[in-house]
N, C-alpha and C positions, 0 to 999 in steps of 0.2 A: 544280655541285650544292652550293649553299651556303644556309644558313638561320640566322637568329638570332631567338629567341623569348623574350619575357618573359611569365610567367604567374603568377597568384596560386596560393595553396595549394589552392584549390578548382578548379583547372585552367581558370580563366577567362583567355582570352588578353588581355594588356594591351598587347602590341605584337608585330608580326612583320615580318620582312624576309626575302625569298627572292629568289634569282636566277632568271632565266627557266627554267633546267633543272630546278631544284627545284620550281618552281611547276607546270611541265608534268608532272612525275612525279606530283605529288599529284593533279592534275586527272585524269590517266589512271587512277590507282589507284582513286579514289573515283567517277569517272565510270562505270567499268566495273561497279561494284557497284550502280548505280542500276537500279531496275526499269524496264522498257520503258514509255515514255510520260512518264516523269518527267524534269525538267530537271536539269542539274548542280547539286549543292549549292553554297551560297556558299563561297568559298574560305576564309573565316575559320572556318566550321563544319568544313570538311575538315581544316584544319591543327590545329584544336582536338581533333578526333577522333584524329588521328594521334599527337599528343603526350600526350593524356590519361593513358594507362597509365604513361608515364615520370614525369609530374608526380606522379601519385598514389603510385606506388611510392617515389619520392624522399621525399615528405612522410611516408609510412608509416615508412620507415626512420629518419627524423629523430625522430619521436615515439615509436616503439616501441623503437628501438635506440640513439638518441642519436647516430647516425652516418649517413653517406650516402656514395654514390659520387660522384666528381668527374669521371670520364670513362669511356668504354667504346667499344669498336669492334665493329661488327656483322659478320655473316658476309660481307656485300657490301662490307666495308671502309669503311663510313661511320663517321667519328669524331664522337662526341658529347662535348661538354664542358659540365659543369653547375656553376653556382655560385649559392648561396642568399645573397641580401642581405636580411636581416630576413625579411619574409613574401613576397618576390618571388623567383621562381626564373628565372634566366637560362640559356638553352640555346643553344649554338652548334653547328652541324653542318657538316661538310664531307664530300662524297662524290666529289670529283674529284681528290683527291691533291695539290691545290695548297696546302693548309694543314695544319699539324701542330697538336698539342695546344696548344703555346705560342702559336701564332698565334690560335687560337680563344679562348684564355683572355684574350689581350690585347684582342681585339675586344669581348669581354664587358665588360671593365673600362673601355674607351674609351666604350662605349655608356652605361655607368653615369655616367661623367664628363660626357657631353653632357647627360644628363638632369638632373644636378646643376646644371649651368650654366643650364639653361632654367628649372628649378623651385626652385632654391635650397634653403632649409631645409625645404621641404615634403617633400623626399626622406627626411627623418628620421622621417616618419610614414607607414608603409605604407598605412594606411587612406586618408589624404588623397592619397598618390601614386597609388593605384589610380584614384581619381576623376579625377585630372589626366591620367593616361595613357589612360583609357578613358571619355571624356565620354559622357553619355547621348545627346547629339545626334550622329547617325551622320555627318552632313556635317562637323561639327567634328572628330570622331574621325578621319575619313579625311584631313582636312587635316593634323592633328597627326602621324599616322603617316607620311604622305607626307613631311613635313618631316624627321622622325627618320630615315626610310629614306634620304633624300637626304644627310643628314649622315653617315650610316654609309658610304655609297658614296663620298662625297668623301674621308673619312678613309682608306678602303681605297686609293683612287687615289693619294693623297698619300704614303702609306706605301710604296707600290710604286714610286714615281717620284721622290720628293723626299728628298734626304739628311737634311734637317733633321727630317723626320718619321720617317725610318728610325732615327735616334739620339735623337729626341725632344728637340731643343734648337733654339733660335731662331738663325736665320742673319741677320746684319745686312748690309745693302747697303753695300759698302765704298767710301766716298768721303768723306774727313773734312770737306772744305769744305761740301759739300751737306748732310751730316748735321747739322753745326753750325748752318747757316743754317735748316734746317727745324725743329730743336728750338727755336731762338730765335723762329721764326715762330709755332710752336704756342703758346709761352708768352706772347709779348708782343703778338700780334695776334689769333689765333684764339680762344684761351681767354679773353683779356681782353674781347673783343667779346661773346662769348657770355655771360659772367658779368655784364657790365654792361648787357645788354639787358633791357628791361622785359618781353619775351616769355618770359623764363626762368621767371617765376612761382615764385620761391623755389628753383629748381634751382641746383646749383653743379657746374660741370665739375671733375672730379677727374683724369681721364686723357685724353690724346689721342695717337693714334699713326697713322702712315701706312705702308701696305704697298705694295710694288710686286710684284705676284703674291704669293709667300709670303715675300719678303724684307722685313725690317723696316728702313724708311728712317729714321724718326725716332720718338722716344718721349718724352713729357713727362708728368710727374705733379706735382700740386700738393703743397706742403710739408706740408699737413695730412692727406695720404693715407697709408694703410698699403701694404704691399708687394703688388703684383700677382704672384702665383705664376707660374712658367714654364708650369705646366700650364694655368692659366687663359688665358694669352696664346696658347698653342698651340691651345686650344679656340676662341678668338675668330678665329684665323687660319683654322681649318677652316670656321667660319661664314661668313667673308668669301669664301673660295674657293667655298663652296657657293652663295653668291649670284651671284658672277661668276667662273665657272671660267676658269682660264688655259688658253689654247690654245698649247701649246709649239711648234706648227708655224708659227704666225704670227710674222713678223718674227724668225725664228731667225737669229742672226748667224753669220757665219763668223769664223775666227781673225783675218783681216785687219781686221775691224770692231773687234775687241777692242784691237788695237794702235793703231787710230786714235782710239779713244774711252776708253782706259783712264784718262785724266785725270791721275792722280798717279804713274803708272809702277809698276814692280815693288816699290818700297819702301813702297807704301801698303797692304800687306795686314795689316790690324789689325782689331780689333773694339772700337769705342768703347763705353763703359758708358752706360746710359741715365741720365737724371736719376732721383732717388728715385721709386719706383713704388708701385703700389697693389694691394690684395688684396681678394678677395671682394666685388666690386662688380658691379652689373648693367650690361649694355651692349647696345646695338642696333647692327646692322651696316648701313652704307650705302656706296656706292661712287660715285666720279666716273668717268664713262665716256663714250667717244665711240662710234664704230661698233663697236669692240671694247674691252673693259675694259682699261685701262692702269693707272690708279691706284686702289687699293682703300683707301678712307678709312673707318676705323671711327669711327663717331660717338662722341664722348668719353663715358666713363663719367660718370654724374651721381649726385649725392646728392639723392635726393628728400626732402621735408620730414619724412617719418616714419622717416628712417634711424636715429634713436636707438632707435626701437622694435625694429629689427632687431638691434642690438647687445644690447639687454636680453634679447630672446627667445633669442639665441644663448647667452648666459651661463646662463640658466635651463635651457635644453635640455642644455647641457653638464653642469650640476650633477646633473640628474635622470637623465641617461644614465649618469654615473659611479655614482650611487647604485643604479640598477637593475642594473648590471653586478656590483657587489659583493654585492648581495642574491642574484643568480642564482648567484654563486660560493660561496654559503653563509656569507658574512660578515654577521653580524647585530649589532644593538645598536651599541655605540660603534665597533666595527670597521668598520661600514658607512659611517660618516661621518668616519673618521680621515683626515687628510692632504689634505683638500680644503676649499674655503671653508666656513666653519661653516654648518651647516644653519639655525642661528638667524639668521645674516646673510641667507641666501637667503630665509628666511621673512619677514623684515622688508621686504626689497626687493621681493619679489613682492607683498606686501600693498599697498605703495605703487604698484607698477606697475599692478595691477588697478584701484586707485582712480583713477589718472591716466587710464586708458582710458575711464572713465565707464560708467555702467550702461546706456546706450542701445544699445550694440552687442550683437547676439545672441551673437557669439563671445565677447565679454567676459563676458557673464552665464554662459555655459557653463563658461568657465575658472574663474570665481568659485565655481560649484557644486562642481566637481571639486576645487579647491584647498581648499575648506572641509572636504570629506569626507576629503581627505588629512591635513589638520591634526588632525582629530578622531581619526584612527587613529594618527598618528605621535607626537603630542605630548600627547594627553589621558591622564590617569591611568586606568589600567585598560584602556587600549587595547592593541593588539598591538605598538605601538612599531615600531622599525625591524627588521621581520622579513620573511620571504618573502611574507607577506600583502600587503605594500605594492607588490609588483612590478606587479600589474595597474593600480594607481593611478599608479605612475610612468609606465607606458605611456600611460595616459589623459591625464595631465598633458602629456606630450610631444605627443600628438595635438592637444590644445587650444592649446598654444603654437604649434605649426606652423600651426594654423588662424588664429591672430592674424596670423602672418607672411603667410599666403596672402591674407587679407583686405586687408592693407596693400599688398601688392606684386604679386599675380597677378591679382586680379579687376579687370576693366576698367570695371566699372560704379560706380566710386567717384565722389565729388563732383566736379563739373566744374572746381572751382577747385584740385584737386590733380592735376596732370598726372603721368603715369607715365614720360614721356620728354621729350626736347627737342621743342618744337613743330615742325611741318613747315616753317614759315618759317625757323626757326633752323637746321634741318638743311640746307635748301637753301642758305642763306647760307654755312654751313661748307663744303659741297661746292664751291661756286663759288670761295671763297677759296683752297682747296687746289688746285683745278684751274688757276686763274690763276697761282698760285705755281710750279707744276711743269710747265706746258705747254711752256715753252722747253727743258726737260730731257727731254722725252718720248722722243726717239730714243735719247739716251744711256742713260736708265733702262731702256729695253727691252733694250738690249744687256747692261747690267750685271745685270739680273735673270736673264738666261739664263747669263751667263758672269761671275759675280761675282768669282771668283778662279780663276786658271788655273795649270797646272803649268809654264808657260813660265819664270817667274822662279825656279823651284826646281831645274830640270834641271841647271844648271851647278854648283850647290853639292851636289846630291844625285843623281849619275848612277845610273841603275838604279831610281830611285824612280818608280813608276807612279801611285800615288794615296795619299792620306792623309785622315783625318778626325781633328781635334783638338777636344775638347769641354771647356769650363770648366764643370764641374758645379756650382760655387758660384754662378755667375750664370745658368746654363742657356743658354749661348751656344756656338756651334760655328763652326769654320773648316774648309773643305774646298774643293779645286778642283772646278769645275763638271763634271758628267757629262752631256754631250749625246749622245744616242743616236739622233737622227733620221737617216733615210736620206740626206737631202740635205745634211747638215752634216758637214764634216770637222773633227775636233778633234785634240788631241795624242794621243788614244787611237785615232785612226783613224776610219774611217767606218762607220756602221751596225752590222753584225754584230760587229766587233771591239770597239767601245765597249760594245755590249750585253753581250758576254761578260765584259768587265771589271766592268761594273755588277753582273751576277749574282754574280760572285765577291765583290764588296764586300758585297752584301746577305747572302750566305751567311756571310761572315766575322763580321758583326755578330751574326747569330743564334747562331753557334757560340760567340763570346766571351761572350755573355750566359749561355749554359748553363754555361760554366766559372766565370763570376763567381758564379752562383747556388750553385756547389759550393765557393766560397771561394777561387778562384784569381784573383790580380790581374795575372798575367803569362801570356801565351799566345804561343807561336811555332809556326807550322805551315808545312810545305812541301807544296805541292799542284802537282804537275807542274812547269811552268815558273815557278811563282810562290812567293814566300816571304812569309808573313803574320806580322805582329806586332801584339800588343795589350798595352798597359801601362796600369795604373791606379795613380796615386800621389797623395800628399798633400804639401802645402807649407804653410808658415806665412805670415803676412801679408807678410813681407819677401821671399818667394820662395825661402826655404831649404827644400830637400827634406827631409821628415821620414822617420824610419826606417820601413821596411816593417813592418807588423804584421798580425796575423790579421784577416780580415774575416768577417762572419757568414755561415754556411751556411744557405741557405733550403730549406724543403721543396719537393717537386716541384709541389705545388698552390698555392704561394704566389702573391701578386699579381705580375704580370710586371715585370721590371726595366725602369725607364724613369722618365719624369717626367710624362707625360700622364695615364696611368691612376692612378699612385701614385708619389709622389716618393720613390723608393727611395734616392736619393743623400742627400737632406737628412733624411728621416724615419728612415732605417735606417742607412745606411753612415756618414755623418758623425757621427751621434750615437754610434754604436758606437765609432768610432775616436777620437773626441774625449774619451772617458772617461779616457784616459791623457794628455790634453793640456789639463787644466783651466785656464781663464783665457787660453787661446791661441786665436786665430782660425785655424781649419784650413780649407784649400781643397783641393778635389778635382779632378783632371784625368784625362782619358782620351785615349789616342792609338792610332789604328789605322793601319797602313801596309801597302802592297802593293809589294813589290820584285820585280824579275826574279830568278829562282832562281839565276842564274849569279853573282850578287854574293856575295862572301864574307860569312859570318855576322858576323864581327867588324866589317866595314864597315857592314852593315845596322844593327847595334846602335849604332854610332857615329852613323850618320845619325839614328836615332830620338832620341838624346840631344840632338843639335844642333838638330834640327827643333823639338822641344818647347821648347827655350830660345828659338829664334828667333821662334816664333809668338806668344809671350805677353810678350816683353820690353817694359818700360814705355815705351820710346821710340816704340813703335808705337801708343801710345794717347794721342794729343794731346788728346783731349776729356776725359781724366780730371782 
């Protein structure tokens, strides 16, 4: 019994996803209320009727009381979690006891993230976003909603089964020689050929990376590219998996296969850094595949010819969003424009920007009209100046700027000589090149993608250690032994039910430690029956020296979920908060979770944790740096 709904303030459904049980419940409920001889109502109408009272009551509380509820539980133990993003209300529901409030809140934020990846800056305008999420063409709407529903299901599957999505960090496929060769291949062969081709029509490749299932094999970014955030990379991996889902039961290796194909032996467990990477770029997903998908190749991010427009639009949106926020907070006059790029500088640049767009574009003319009215109110003598009366015009300007972005990047009916992505011919060539490069490694990569890192090489040094996850939050990368839980595969954790039991304990531990972290605790130790769990979060400087422990921020219960996919808690909140006392110093953040047998003495377990943390990230294990 699961559901996720996005609705407008007028209770119009902008998107919905339901599992079969929830869908059947709605159909039974509203089918029984139909008069005899009438057919069942459309499912969208039924779900709209079901949620309309909740949506309206939530909107009423916001406008009448300036407050709203964020969650509630019904008499039949259905949990509802609500979150308002601008004028769009997200509602997540669980009625089978499999998800708690934190899980539903995380699902809401991830759905918002996927929509941002698909629609970019259009999400900053609720009016335009509603048009994108609910196209008038019913067939187009059905295709879009089906795609979003599929992405949500793929994310849920990965979070339940993949450790990298459990902790929201990227797992690199461990093999130094092959990683280095593939990075070189992407840079010197693939990217060069694409950028030198006449078919690219002005496009420039910025990023290229190769996945084996969800493991990152190689990553390349051009020197003139900005950083690709970990959240964006995780979102792109979800999209790749959605296109070509991995079947974990196919070619599932046994422990003897790992010994035969481990390549560089137990001393090769390291995580190489990528080359300098890129941020906030568009991407399309493609894969190289045989009878079953083996290599998932993400089409390189490209810089289309109007990319300068996107940067300008972003800066203007940021300026007017800050101004709107200050005006809403009651800051008027000089206080509203203090401490940000001077409004006169914005005025000059926006005048030039509109002039450069030209008068022929409809969207440009609309932006010109709104901007002219804004200037007459903000700058003219006798006008209201920078007062609350400007708030509607700030919103209108944001909508018009988002419309410019939408026209340049999302509408497919642009001029034929301005492509929106790499041509089909170039995409096919790129896929062929990657497939030829990696086909000889196919069997090896299938093994490594399932058993990238094993506990075998750690048991001698750390007796009693059952499992661990170590995450470098500064780079968004993680290291952990593989968890195979298929019935026909025997691993170090045992076969089937035993491994599944350990897996459930690990998932539960991560959920528990996040709740403690939210309350401001950076260290957690728990004894649970035959097991002893540890969690540590700490900071180091650039030389690897551990910094003194300090207070970390306490978050409210309804805050954005801790992680990197939905909201980068570690960079945007934790590191900024901690770095206030370390001005001018590069601060890195790490997490370690361990599971030991409960019979191991506590002193030994703590010693293991210190030694393990040191061993996993020592520089000698990073030959590609």
